[in-house]
PDB file of N, H, CA, C and O in Angstrom:
ATOM      1  N   MET A   1     -25.560  28.875 -53.549  1.00  0.00           N
ATOM      2  CA  MET A   1     -24.148  29.183 -53.635  1.00  0.00           C
ATOM      3  C   MET A   1     -23.353  27.887 -53.412  1.00  0.00           C
ATOM      4  O   MET A   1     -23.561  27.179 -52.427  1.00  0.00           O
ATOM      5  N   TYR A   2     -22.464  27.601 -54.321  1.00  0.00           N
ATOM      6  H   TYR A   2     -22.295  28.177 -55.121  1.00  0.00           H
ATOM      7  CA  TYR A   2     -21.649  26.385 -54.245  1.00  0.00           C
ATOM      8  C   TYR A   2     -20.341  26.676 -53.520  1.00  0.00           C
ATOM      9  O   TYR A   2     -19.796  27.776 -53.607  1.00  0.00           O
ATOM     10  N   ARG A   3     -19.853  25.675 -52.807  1.00  0.00           N
ATOM     11  H   ARG A   3     -20.296  24.781 -52.736  1.00  0.00           H
ATOM     12  CA  ARG A   3     -18.581  25.784 -52.088  1.00  0.00           C
ATOM     13  C   ARG A   3     -17.766  24.522 -52.299  1.00  0.00           C
ATOM     14  O   ARG A   3     -18.303  23.474 -52.659  1.00  0.00           O
ATOM     15  N   TRP A   4     -16.454  24.631 -52.070  1.00  0.00           N
ATOM     16  H   TRP A   4     -16.017  25.482 -51.778  1.00  0.00           H
ATOM     17  CA  TRP A   4     -15.568  23.480 -52.152  1.00  0.00           C
ATOM     18  C   TRP A   4     -15.540  22.765 -50.804  1.00  0.00           C
ATOM     19  O   TRP A   4     -15.432  23.402 -49.757  1.00  0.00           O
ATOM     20  N   TYR A   5     -15.637  21.442 -50.839  1.00  0.00           N
ATOM     21  H   TYR A   5     -15.724  20.924 -51.690  1.00  0.00           H
ATOM     22  CA  TYR A   5     -15.522  20.601 -49.657  1.00  0.00           C
ATOM     23  C   TYR A   5     -14.444  19.566 -49.914  1.00  0.00           C
ATOM     24  O   TYR A   5     -14.219  19.162 -51.055  1.00  0.00           O
ATOM     25  N   VAL A   6     -13.780  19.141 -48.854  1.00  0.00           N
ATOM     26  H   VAL A   6     -13.962  19.469 -47.927  1.00  0.00           H
ATOM     27  CA  VAL A   6     -12.697  18.166 -48.965  1.00  0.00           C
ATOM     28  C   VAL A   6     -13.096  16.908 -48.199  1.00  0.00           C
ATOM     29  O   VAL A   6     -13.517  16.978 -47.044  1.00  0.00           O
ATOM     30  N   VAL A   7     -12.958  15.747 -48.865  1.00  0.00           N
ATOM     31  H   VAL A   7     -12.617  15.691 -49.803  1.00  0.00           H
ATOM     32  CA  VAL A   7     -13.269  14.463 -48.257  1.00  0.00           C
ATOM     33  C   VAL A   7     -11.957  13.735 -47.996  1.00  0.00           C
ATOM     34  O   VAL A   7     -11.166  13.524 -48.915  1.00  0.00           O
ATOM     35  N   ASN A   8     -11.730  13.355 -46.758  1.00  0.00           N
ATOM     36  H   ASN A   8     -12.373  13.525 -46.012  1.00  0.00           H
ATOM     37  CA  ASN A   8     -10.524  12.634 -46.381  1.00  0.00           C
ATOM     38  C   ASN A   8     -10.730  11.149 -46.675  1.00  0.00           C
ATOM     39  O   ASN A   8     -11.756  10.578 -46.305  1.00  0.00           O
ATOM     40  N   THR A   9      -9.747  10.517 -47.347  1.00  0.00           N
ATOM     41  H   THR A   9      -8.914  10.981 -47.648  1.00  0.00           H
ATOM     42  CA  THR A   9      -9.845   9.114 -47.732  1.00  0.00           C
ATOM     43  C   THR A   9      -8.573   8.372 -47.312  1.00  0.00           C
ATOM     44  O   THR A   9      -7.618   8.974 -46.821  1.00  0.00           O
ATOM     45  N   TYR A  10      -8.584   7.065 -47.515  1.00  0.00           N
ATOM     46  H   TYR A  10      -9.360   6.576 -47.914  1.00  0.00           H
ATOM     47  CA  TYR A  10      -7.356   6.294 -47.347  1.00  0.00           C
ATOM     48  C   TYR A  10      -6.442   6.551 -48.535  1.00  0.00           C
ATOM     49  O   TYR A  10      -6.910   6.769 -49.652  1.00  0.00           O
ATOM     50  N   SER A  11      -5.149   6.527 -48.291  1.00  0.00           N
ATOM     51  H   SER A  11      -4.769   6.350 -47.383  1.00  0.00           H
ATOM     52  CA  SER A  11      -4.181   6.766 -49.350  1.00  0.00           C
ATOM     53  C   SER A  11      -4.282   5.683 -50.418  1.00  0.00           C
ATOM     54  O   SER A  11      -4.287   4.491 -50.108  1.00  0.00           O
ATOM     55  N   GLY A  12      -4.362   6.102 -51.669  1.00  0.00           N
ATOM     56  H   GLY A  12      -4.358   7.070 -51.922  1.00  0.00           H
ATOM     57  CA  GLY A  12      -4.452   5.166 -52.779  1.00  0.00           C
ATOM     58  C   GLY A  12      -5.875   4.828 -53.177  1.00  0.00           C
ATOM     59  O   GLY A  12      -6.080   4.138 -54.176  1.00  0.00           O
ATOM     60  N   HIS A  13      -6.864   5.292 -52.425  1.00  0.00           N
ATOM     61  H   HIS A  13      -6.697   5.852 -51.613  1.00  0.00           H
ATOM     62  CA  HIS A  13      -8.261   4.984 -52.710  1.00  0.00           C
ATOM     63  C   HIS A  13      -9.035   6.200 -53.223  1.00  0.00           C
ATOM     64  O   HIS A  13     -10.265   6.181 -53.241  1.00  0.00           O
ATOM     65  N   GLU A  14      -8.337   7.244 -53.636  1.00  0.00           N
ATOM     66  H   GLU A  14      -7.337   7.258 -53.621  1.00  0.00           H
ATOM     67  CA  GLU A  14      -8.999   8.479 -54.027  1.00  0.00           C
ATOM     68  C   GLU A  14      -9.929   8.280 -55.229  1.00  0.00           C
ATOM     69  O   GLU A  14     -11.057   8.774 -55.222  1.00  0.00           O
ATOM     70  N   ASN A  15      -9.474   7.571 -56.247  1.00  0.00           N
ATOM     71  H   ASN A  15      -8.558   7.170 -56.252  1.00  0.00           H
ATOM     72  CA  ASN A  15     -10.302   7.362 -57.439  1.00  0.00           C
ATOM     73  C   ASN A  15     -11.505   6.478 -57.130  1.00  0.00           C
ATOM     74  O   ASN A  15     -12.586   6.688 -57.679  1.00  0.00           O
ATOM     75  N   LYS A  16     -11.325   5.496 -56.261  1.00  0.00           N
ATOM     76  H   LYS A  16     -10.447   5.324 -55.815  1.00  0.00           H
ATOM     77  CA  LYS A  16     -12.423   4.622 -55.865  1.00  0.00           C
ATOM     78  C   LYS A  16     -13.489   5.412 -55.104  1.00  0.00           C
ATOM     79  O   LYS A  16     -14.685   5.213 -55.317  1.00  0.00           O
ATOM     80  N   VAL A  17     -13.053   6.303 -54.221  1.00  0.00           N
ATOM     81  H   VAL A  17     -12.082   6.465 -54.048  1.00  0.00           H
ATOM     82  CA  VAL A  17     -13.989   7.140 -53.469  1.00  0.00           C
ATOM     83  C   VAL A  17     -14.727   8.085 -54.408  1.00  0.00           C
ATOM     84  O   VAL A  17     -15.926   8.312 -54.252  1.00  0.00           O
ATOM     85  N   LYS A  18     -14.010   8.635 -55.383  1.00  0.00           N
ATOM     86  H   LYS A  18     -13.035   8.451 -55.511  1.00  0.00           H
ATOM     87  CA  LYS A  18     -14.635   9.533 -56.362  1.00  0.00           C
ATOM     88  C   LYS A  18     -15.723   8.803 -57.139  1.00  0.00           C
ATOM     89  O   LYS A  18     -16.817   9.338 -57.320  1.00  0.00           O
ATOM     90  N   GLN A  19     -15.438   7.595 -57.598  1.00  0.00           N
ATOM     91  H   GLN A  19     -14.550   7.160 -57.451  1.00  0.00           H
ATOM     92  CA  GLN A  19     -16.437   6.815 -58.333  1.00  0.00           C
ATOM     93  C   GLN A  19     -17.637   6.481 -57.452  1.00  0.00           C
ATOM     94  O   GLN A  19     -18.776   6.549 -57.914  1.00  0.00           O
ATOM     95  N   ASN A  20     -17.400   6.123 -56.198  1.00  0.00           N
ATOM     96  H   ASN A  20     -16.475   6.068 -55.823  1.00  0.00           H
ATOM     97  CA  ASN A  20     -18.494   5.816 -55.284  1.00  0.00           C
ATOM     98  C   ASN A  20     -19.355   7.044 -55.012  1.00  0.00           C
ATOM     99  O   ASN A  20     -20.579   6.937 -54.936  1.00  0.00           O
ATOM    100  N   LEU A  21     -18.730   8.204 -54.865  1.00  0.00           N
ATOM    101  H   LEU A  21     -17.736   8.291 -54.927  1.00  0.00           H
ATOM    102  CA  LEU A  21     -19.494   9.434 -54.660  1.00  0.00           C
ATOM    103  C   LEU A  21     -20.356   9.756 -55.879  1.00  0.00           C
ATOM    104  O   LEU A  21     -21.518  10.137 -55.740  1.00  0.00           O
ATOM    105  N   GLU A  22     -19.777   9.599 -57.083  1.00  0.00           N
ATOM    106  H   GLU A  22     -18.833   9.290 -57.195  1.00  0.00           H
ATOM    107  CA  GLU A  22     -20.544   9.857 -58.307  1.00  0.00           C
ATOM    108  C   GLU A  22     -21.752   8.933 -58.385  1.00  0.00           C
ATOM    109  O   GLU A  22     -22.856   9.375 -58.704  1.00  0.00           O
ATOM    110  N   HIS A  23     -21.546   7.660 -58.095  1.00  0.00           N
ATOM    111  H   HIS A  23     -20.650   7.301 -57.836  1.00  0.00           H
ATOM    112  CA  HIS A  23     -22.641   6.693 -58.134  1.00  0.00           C
ATOM    113  C   HIS A  23     -23.700   7.013 -57.076  1.00  0.00           C
ATOM    114  O   HIS A  23     -24.900   6.915 -57.336  1.00  0.00           O
ATOM    115  N   ARG A  24     -23.249   7.390 -55.900  1.00  0.00           N
ATOM    116  H   ARG A  24     -22.275   7.469 -55.689  1.00  0.00           H
ATOM    117  CA  ARG A  24     -24.168   7.708 -54.799  1.00  0.00           C
ATOM    118  C   ARG A  24     -25.025   8.932 -55.125  1.00  0.00           C
ATOM    119  O   ARG A  24     -26.220   8.950 -54.828  1.00  0.00           O
ATOM    120  N   VAL A  25     -24.424   9.947 -55.729  1.00  0.00           N
ATOM    121  H   VAL A  25     -23.454   9.932 -55.970  1.00  0.00           H
ATOM    122  CA  VAL A  25     -25.169  11.158 -56.087  1.00  0.00           C
ATOM    123  C   VAL A  25     -26.233  10.837 -57.130  1.00  0.00           C
ATOM    124  O   VAL A  25     -27.345  11.360 -57.058  1.00  0.00           O
ATOM    125  N   VAL A  26     -25.910   9.990 -58.090  1.00  0.00           N
ATOM    126  H   VAL A  26     -25.007   9.565 -58.148  1.00  0.00           H
ATOM    127  CA  VAL A  26     -26.882   9.612 -59.114  1.00  0.00           C
ATOM    128  C   VAL A  26     -28.004   8.777 -58.497  1.00  0.00           C
ATOM    129  O   VAL A  26     -29.175   8.989 -58.811  1.00  0.00           O
ATOM    130  N   SER A  27     -27.655   7.835 -57.627  1.00  0.00           N
ATOM    131  H   SER A  27     -26.704   7.663 -57.373  1.00  0.00           H
ATOM    132  CA  SER A  27     -28.677   6.965 -57.051  1.00  0.00           C
ATOM    133  C   SER A  27     -29.617   7.725 -56.114  1.00  0.00           C
ATOM    134  O   SER A  27     -30.778   7.343 -55.967  1.00  0.00           O
ATOM    135  N   LEU A  28     -29.133   8.792 -55.479  1.00  0.00           N
ATOM    136  H   LEU A  28     -28.190   9.102 -55.598  1.00  0.00           H
ATOM    137  CA  LEU A  28     -29.975   9.594 -54.594  1.00  0.00           C
ATOM    138  C   LEU A  28     -30.626  10.775 -55.303  1.00  0.00           C
ATOM    139  O   LEU A  28     -31.289  11.598 -54.671  1.00  0.00           O
ATOM    140  N   ASN A  29     -30.435  10.855 -56.616  1.00  0.00           N
ATOM    141  H   ASN A  29     -29.896  10.187 -57.129  1.00  0.00           H
ATOM    142  CA  ASN A  29     -31.022  11.908 -57.444  1.00  0.00           C
ATOM    143  C   ASN A  29     -30.627  13.304 -56.936  1.00  0.00           C
ATOM    144  O   ASN A  29     -31.479  14.176 -56.764  1.00  0.00           O
ATOM    145  N   GLN A  30     -29.332  13.497 -56.702  1.00  0.00           N
ATOM    146  H   GLN A  30     -28.640  12.789 -56.841  1.00  0.00           H
ATOM    147  CA  GLN A  30     -28.804  14.777 -56.222  1.00  0.00           C
ATOM    148  C   GLN A  30     -27.808  15.379 -57.209  1.00  0.00           C
ATOM    149  O   GLN A  30     -26.873  16.068 -56.802  1.00  0.00           O
ATOM    150  N   LYS A  31     -28.002  15.125 -58.503  1.00  0.00           N
ATOM    151  H   LYS A  31     -28.762  14.565 -58.834  1.00  0.00           H
ATOM    152  CA  LYS A  31     -27.056  15.596 -59.521  1.00  0.00           C
ATOM    153  C   LYS A  31     -26.901  17.109 -59.509  1.00  0.00           C
ATOM    154  O   LYS A  31     -25.805  17.623 -59.734  1.00  0.00           O
ATOM    155  N   ARG A  32     -27.984  17.823 -59.250  1.00  0.00           N
ATOM    156  H   ARG A  32     -28.874  17.405 -59.068  1.00  0.00           H
ATOM    157  CA  ARG A  32     -27.897  19.288 -59.286  1.00  0.00           C
ATOM    158  C   ARG A  32     -27.173  19.849 -58.066  1.00  0.00           C
ATOM    159  O   ARG A  32     -26.761  21.009 -58.081  1.00  0.00           O
ATOM    160  N   ALA A  33     -27.008  19.053 -57.013  1.00  0.00           N
ATOM    161  H   ALA A  33     -27.343  18.111 -57.001  1.00  0.00           H
ATOM    162  CA  ALA A  33     -26.343  19.527 -55.798  1.00  0.00           C
ATOM    163  C   ALA A  33     -24.820  19.512 -55.930  1.00  0.00           C
ATOM    164  O   ALA A  33     -24.140  20.349 -55.336  1.00  0.00           O
ATOM    165  N   VAL A  34     -24.288  18.578 -56.696  1.00  0.00           N
ATOM    166  H   VAL A  34     -24.840  17.898 -57.178  1.00  0.00           H
ATOM    167  CA  VAL A  34     -22.839  18.444 -56.823  1.00  0.00           C
ATOM    168  C   VAL A  34     -22.426  18.840 -58.232  1.00  0.00           C
ATOM    169  O   VAL A  34     -22.930  18.292 -59.212  1.00  0.00           O
ATOM    170  N   ARG A  35     -21.516  19.786 -58.329  1.00  0.00           N
ATOM    171  H   ARG A  35     -21.107  20.232 -57.533  1.00  0.00           H
ATOM    172  CA  ARG A  35     -21.063  20.262 -59.638  1.00  0.00           C
ATOM    173  C   ARG A  35     -19.840  19.517 -60.162  1.00  0.00           C
ATOM    174  O   ARG A  35     -19.766  19.198 -61.348  1.00  0.00           O
ATOM    175  N   GLN A  36     -18.877  19.237 -59.274  1.00  0.00           N
ATOM    176  H   GLN A  36     -18.937  19.496 -58.310  1.00  0.00           H
ATOM    177  CA  GLN A  36     -17.602  18.710 -59.754  1.00  0.00           C
ATOM    178  C   GLN A  36     -16.933  17.862 -58.676  1.00  0.00           C
ATOM    179  O   GLN A  36     -17.023  18.160 -57.485  1.00  0.00           O
ATOM    180  N   TYR A  37     -16.255  16.792 -59.122  1.00  0.00           N
ATOM    181  H   TYR A  37     -16.182  16.550 -60.090  1.00  0.00           H
ATOM    182  CA  TYR A  37     -15.452  15.934 -58.264  1.00  0.00           C
ATOM    183  C   TYR A  37     -14.014  16.048 -58.763  1.00  0.00           C
ATOM    184  O   TYR A  37     -13.772  15.953 -59.967  1.00  0.00           O
ATOM    185  N   VAL A  38     -13.066  16.248 -57.868  1.00  0.00           N
ATOM    186  H   VAL A  38     -13.262  16.325 -56.891  1.00  0.00           H
ATOM    187  CA  VAL A  38     -11.677  16.418 -58.293  1.00  0.00           C
ATOM    188  C   VAL A  38     -10.746  15.604 -57.405  1.00  0.00           C
ATOM    189  O   VAL A  38     -10.795  15.695 -56.178  1.00  0.00           O
ATOM    190  N   VAL A  39      -9.900  14.809 -58.048  1.00  0.00           N
ATOM    191  H   VAL A  39      -9.860  14.736 -59.045  1.00  0.00           H
ATOM    192  CA  VAL A  39      -8.764  14.192 -57.366  1.00  0.00           C
ATOM    193  C   VAL A  39      -7.559  14.994 -57.835  1.00  0.00           C
ATOM    194  O   VAL A  39      -7.145  14.850 -58.985  1.00  0.00           O
ATOM    195  N   PRO A  40      -6.975  15.845 -56.968  1.00  0.00           N
ATOM    196  CA  PRO A  40      -5.896  16.742 -57.398  1.00  0.00           C
ATOM    197  C   PRO A  40      -4.663  15.976 -57.869  1.00  0.00           C
ATOM    198  O   PRO A  40      -3.999  15.302 -57.081  1.00  0.00           O
ATOM    199  N   THR A  41      -4.366  16.087 -59.161  1.00  0.00           N
ATOM    200  H   THR A  41      -4.905  16.634 -59.801  1.00  0.00           H
ATOM    201  CA  THR A  41      -3.196  15.426 -59.745  1.00  0.00           C
ATOM    202  C   THR A  41      -2.435  16.395 -60.627  1.00  0.00           C
ATOM    203  O   THR A  41      -2.964  17.429 -61.034  1.00  0.00           O
ATOM    204  N   VAL A  42      -1.203  16.056 -60.915  1.00  0.00           N
ATOM    205  H   VAL A  42      -0.773  15.215 -60.584  1.00  0.00           H
ATOM    206  CA  VAL A  42      -0.370  16.813 -61.834  1.00  0.00           C
ATOM    207  C   VAL A  42       0.376  15.804 -62.707  1.00  0.00           C
ATOM    208  O   VAL A  42       0.787  14.750 -62.220  1.00  0.00           O
ATOM    209  N   THR A  43       0.552  16.113 -63.980  1.00  0.00           N
ATOM    210  H   THR A  43       0.218  16.969 -64.376  1.00  0.00           H
ATOM    211  CA  THR A  43       1.268  15.227 -64.901  1.00  0.00           C
ATOM    212  C   THR A  43       2.753  15.582 -64.878  1.00  0.00           C
ATOM    213  O   THR A  43       3.133  16.731 -65.103  1.00  0.00           O
ATOM    214  N   VAL A  44       3.576  14.585 -64.604  1.00  0.00           N
ATOM    215  H   VAL A  44       3.267  13.651 -64.421  1.00  0.00           H
ATOM    216  CA  VAL A  44       5.023  14.759 -64.501  1.00  0.00           C
ATOM    217  C   VAL A  44       5.691  13.790 -65.453  1.00  0.00           C
ATOM    218  O   VAL A  44       5.257  12.645 -65.583  1.00  0.00           O
ATOM    219  N   SER A  45       6.743  14.237 -66.118  1.00  0.00           N
ATOM    220  H   SER A  45       7.096  15.166 -66.012  1.00  0.00           H
ATOM    221  CA  SER A  45       7.474  13.324 -66.997  1.00  0.00           C
ATOM    222  C   SER A  45       8.638  12.706 -66.223  1.00  0.00           C
ATOM    223  O   SER A  45       9.410  13.404 -65.566  1.00  0.00           O
ATOM    224  N   GLU A  46       8.744  11.387 -66.317  1.00  0.00           N
ATOM    225  H   GLU A  46       8.117  10.819 -66.850  1.00  0.00           H
ATOM    226  CA  GLU A  46       9.812  10.650 -65.652  1.00  0.00           C
ATOM    227  C   GLU A  46      10.581   9.850 -66.688  1.00  0.00           C
ATOM    228  O   GLU A  46      10.054   9.543 -67.756  1.00  0.00           O
ATOM    229  N   VAL A  47      11.821   9.512 -66.378  1.00  0.00           N
ATOM    230  H   VAL A  47      12.250   9.762 -65.510  1.00  0.00           H
ATOM    231  CA  VAL A  47      12.656   8.719 -67.270  1.00  0.00           C
ATOM    232  C   VAL A  47      12.653   7.278 -66.782  1.00  0.00           C
ATOM    233  O   VAL A  47      13.075   6.986 -65.663  1.00  0.00           O
ATOM    234  N   LYS A  48      12.166   6.372 -67.645  1.00  0.00           N
ATOM    235  H   LYS A  48      11.823   6.608 -68.554  1.00  0.00           H
ATOM    236  CA  LYS A  48      12.176   4.944 -67.354  1.00  0.00           C
ATOM    237  C   LYS A  48      12.746   4.223 -68.573  1.00  0.00           C
ATOM    238  O   LYS A  48      12.228   4.367 -69.681  1.00  0.00           O
ATOM    239  N   ASP A  49      13.798   3.458 -68.373  1.00  0.00           N
ATOM    240  H   ASP A  49      14.219   3.341 -67.473  1.00  0.00           H
ATOM    241  CA  ASP A  49      14.460   2.721 -69.456  1.00  0.00           C
ATOM    242  C   ASP A  49      14.859   3.653 -70.591  1.00  0.00           C
ATOM    243  O   ASP A  49      14.648   3.340 -71.763  1.00  0.00           O
ATOM    244  N   ASN A  50      15.440   4.804 -70.238  1.00  0.00           N
ATOM    245  H   ASN A  50      15.611   5.058 -69.286  1.00  0.00           H
ATOM    246  CA  ASN A  50      15.892   5.817 -71.194  1.00  0.00           C
ATOM    247  C   ASN A  50      14.770   6.364 -72.070  1.00  0.00           C
ATOM    248  O   ASN A  50      15.023   6.811 -73.189  1.00  0.00           O
ATOM    249  N   MET A  51      13.546   6.335 -71.579  1.00  0.00           N
ATOM    250  H   MET A  51      13.341   5.971 -70.670  1.00  0.00           H
ATOM    251  CA  MET A  51      12.381   6.884 -72.290  1.00  0.00           C
ATOM    252  C   MET A  51      11.654   7.839 -71.346  1.00  0.00           C
ATOM    253  O   MET A  51      11.516   7.563 -70.154  1.00  0.00           O
ATOM    254  N   ASN A  52      11.196   8.953 -71.886  1.00  0.00           N
ATOM    255  H   ASN A  52      11.308   9.177 -72.854  1.00  0.00           H
ATOM    256  CA  ASN A  52      10.377   9.867 -71.094  1.00  0.00           C
ATOM    257  C   ASN A  52       8.948   9.352 -71.061  1.00  0.00           C
ATOM    258  O   ASN A  52       8.355   9.077 -72.105  1.00  0.00           O
ATOM    259  N   VAL A  53       8.400   9.221 -69.865  1.00  0.00           N
ATOM    260  H   VAL A  53       8.882   9.444 -69.018  1.00  0.00           H
ATOM    261  CA  VAL A  53       7.057   8.707 -69.668  1.00  0.00           C
ATOM    262  C   VAL A  53       6.274   9.727 -68.848  1.00  0.00           C
ATOM    263  O   VAL A  53       6.765  10.215 -67.830  1.00  0.00           O
ATOM    264  N   ALA A  54       5.054  10.051 -69.289  1.00  0.00           N
ATOM    265  H   ALA A  54       4.655   9.654 -70.116  1.00  0.00           H
ATOM    266  CA  ALA A  54       4.194  10.958 -68.534  1.00  0.00           C
ATOM    267  C   ALA A  54       3.453  10.172 -67.460  1.00  0.00           C
ATOM    268  O   ALA A  54       2.784   9.182 -67.755  1.00  0.00           O
ATOM    269  N   VAL A  55       3.575  10.619 -66.218  1.00  0.00           N
ATOM    270  H   VAL A  55       4.118  11.424 -65.978  1.00  0.00           H
ATOM    271  CA  VAL A  55       2.971   9.937 -65.080  1.00  0.00           C
ATOM    272  C   VAL A  55       2.138  10.956 -64.303  1.00  0.00           C
ATOM    273  O   VAL A  55       2.573  12.085 -64.078  1.00  0.00           O
ATOM    274  N   GLU A  56       0.935  10.543 -63.896  1.00  0.00           N
ATOM    275  H   GLU A  56       0.582   9.625 -64.078  1.00  0.00           H
ATOM    276  CA  GLU A  56       0.111  11.407 -63.064  1.00  0.00           C
ATOM    277  C   GLU A  56       0.416  11.145 -61.601  1.00  0.00           C
ATOM    278  O   GLU A  56       0.387   9.999 -61.154  1.00  0.00           O
ATOM    279  N   LYS A  57       0.707  12.201 -60.855  1.00  0.00           N
ATOM    280  H   LYS A  57       0.731  13.132 -61.218  1.00  0.00           H
ATOM    281  CA  LYS A  57       0.963  12.076 -59.426  1.00  0.00           C
ATOM    282  C   LYS A  57      -0.051  12.923 -58.677  1.00  0.00           C
ATOM    283  O   LYS A  57      -0.403  14.020 -59.109  1.00  0.00           O
ATOM    284  N   ARG A  58      -0.512  12.406 -57.558  1.00  0.00           N
ATOM    285  H   ARG A  58      -0.226  11.514 -57.207  1.00  0.00           H
ATOM    286  CA  ARG A  58      -1.470  13.141 -56.740  1.00  0.00           C
ATOM    287  C   ARG A  58      -0.759  14.249 -55.978  1.00  0.00           C
ATOM    288  O   ARG A  58       0.310  14.028 -55.408  1.00  0.00           O
ATOM    289  N   THR A  59      -1.348  15.435 -55.966  1.00  0.00           N
ATOM    290  H   THR A  59      -2.216  15.615 -56.428  1.00  0.00           H
ATOM    291  CA  THR A  59      -0.741  16.555 -55.253  1.00  0.00           C
ATOM    292  C   THR A  59      -1.220  16.621 -53.812  1.00  0.00           C
ATOM    293  O   THR A  59      -0.462  17.016 -52.926  1.00  0.00           O
ATOM    294  N   MET A  60      -2.463  16.243 -53.566  1.00  0.00           N
ATOM    295  H   MET A  60      -3.079  15.922 -54.286  1.00  0.00           H
ATOM    296  CA  MET A  60      -3.015  16.208 -52.217  1.00  0.00           C
ATOM    297  C   MET A  60      -3.359  14.757 -51.901  1.00  0.00           C
ATOM    298  O   MET A  60      -4.444  14.286 -52.242  1.00  0.00           O
ATOM    299  N   LEU A  61      -2.453  14.060 -51.260  1.00  0.00           N
ATOM    300  H   LEU A  61      -1.572  14.443 -50.983  1.00  0.00           H
ATOM    301  CA  LEU A  61      -2.690  12.659 -50.924  1.00  0.00           C
ATOM    302  C   LEU A  61      -3.844  12.555 -49.933  1.00  0.00           C
ATOM    303  O   LEU A  61      -4.007  13.412 -49.065  1.00  0.00           O
ATOM    304  N   ASP A  62      -4.629  11.517 -50.069  1.00  0.00           N
ATOM    305  H   ASP A  62      -4.496  10.821 -50.774  1.00  0.00           H
ATOM    306  CA  ASP A  62      -5.725  11.187 -49.149  1.00  0.00           C
ATOM    307  C   ASP A  62      -6.939  12.102 -49.258  1.00  0.00           C
ATOM    308  O   ASP A  62      -7.773  12.091 -48.351  1.00  0.00           O
ATOM    309  N   TYR A  63      -7.083  12.891 -50.318  1.00  0.00           N
ATOM    310  H   TYR A  63      -6.406  12.900 -51.054  1.00  0.00           H
ATOM    311  CA  TYR A  63      -8.199  13.830 -50.400  1.00  0.00           C
ATOM    312  C   TYR A  63      -8.908  13.787 -51.752  1.00  0.00           C
ATOM    313  O   TYR A  63      -8.291  13.569 -52.794  1.00  0.00           O
ATOM    314  N   VAL A  64     -10.217  14.000 -51.702  1.00  0.00           N
ATOM    315  H   VAL A  64     -10.719  14.177 -50.855  1.00  0.00           H
ATOM    316  CA  VAL A  64     -11.053  14.204 -52.895  1.00  0.00           C
ATOM    317  C   VAL A  64     -11.773  15.519 -52.651  1.00  0.00           C
ATOM    318  O   VAL A  64     -12.320  15.733 -51.569  1.00  0.00           O
ATOM    319  N   LYS A  65     -11.779  16.406 -53.647  1.00  0.00           N
ATOM    320  H   LYS A  65     -11.335  16.231 -54.525  1.00  0.00           H
ATOM    321  CA  LYS A  65     -12.436  17.694 -53.505  1.00  0.00           C
ATOM    322  C   LYS A  65     -13.781  17.678 -54.216  1.00  0.00           C
ATOM    323  O   LYS A  65     -13.901  17.167 -55.330  1.00  0.00           O
ATOM    324  N   LEU A  66     -14.790  18.243 -53.561  1.00  0.00           N
ATOM    325  H   LEU A  66     -14.692  18.658 -52.656  1.00  0.00           H
ATOM    326  CA  LEU A  66     -16.146  18.321 -54.111  1.00  0.00           C
ATOM    327  C   LEU A  66     -16.567  19.775 -54.206  1.00  0.00           C
ATOM    328  O   LEU A  66     -16.355  20.560 -53.282  1.00  0.00           O
ATOM    329  N   TYR A  67     -17.173  20.127 -55.347  1.00  0.00           N
ATOM    330  H   TYR A  67     -17.346  19.490 -56.098  1.00  0.00           H
ATOM    331  CA  TYR A  67     -17.754  21.457 -55.497  1.00  0.00           C
ATOM    332  C   TYR A  67     -19.251  21.276 -55.491  1.00  0.00           C
ATOM    333  O   TYR A  67     -19.838  20.804 -56.465  1.00  0.00           O
ATOM    334  N   MET A  68     -19.874  21.662 -54.370  1.00  0.00           N
ATOM    335  H   MET A  68     -19.397  22.046 -53.580  1.00  0.00           H
ATOM    336  CA  MET A  68     -21.305  21.422 -54.207  1.00  0.00           C
ATOM    337  C   MET A  68     -21.960  22.560 -53.454  1.00  0.00           C
ATOM    338  O   MET A  68     -23.168  22.531 -53.221  1.00  0.00           O
TER     339      MET A  68
END
């Protein structure tokens, strides 16, 4: 049975932690143990220089979610 786990990280390092976890799971041959890695983000449109720009913002700062 798989469950969601939350990993607390430093702010701004969520993607780096996600990549390190992915690499670590592969190197330890535990691919079947971890199903999904998620950095919770939402796409928001912002106006910059009179142009609409799509920007991804993190919804849960300092966290990476694991389904394992």
